[in-house]
C-alpha positions, 0 to 999 in steps of 0.5 A: 640619713633617711631610710629609703624604705621607711621614715627611719632616720639614722645619724650614721650610715652603719646604723642605717645599714643595721636598720635596713637588714633587720627591718626590711625584707627586700624581694626585688631590687630597690633601684630598678625593680629587678625581680630575680633569684639572687638580688644581692648578686644583681646589686653586686653586678650593677655595682661593679658596672659603676652604678652608684644607686646600686652601690648604695643599695648593695652596701645597705643590704650586704654583709660587709665582712663576706667579701673584699668587694663588699668591703670595697663598695661599703668604703666607697659609699661611706666616702660619698656620705662623709 
């Protein structure tokens, strides 16, 4: 799968997640351009509303171990990519 921010290609979603978190500094929402104080909160709220693009971005940018919600979203996105 291809990184949405550059030409990097990963075999597994988790490798893509590691790449995105290490290489890309996200200053606004990569889906809608929201430019607020807390991008992860915005992504989480839009994910809870059911927006799949925001779910994918949230799962790429969040730490999956920080909350039950983040793990749930990560697992849902993994199901989409499998």
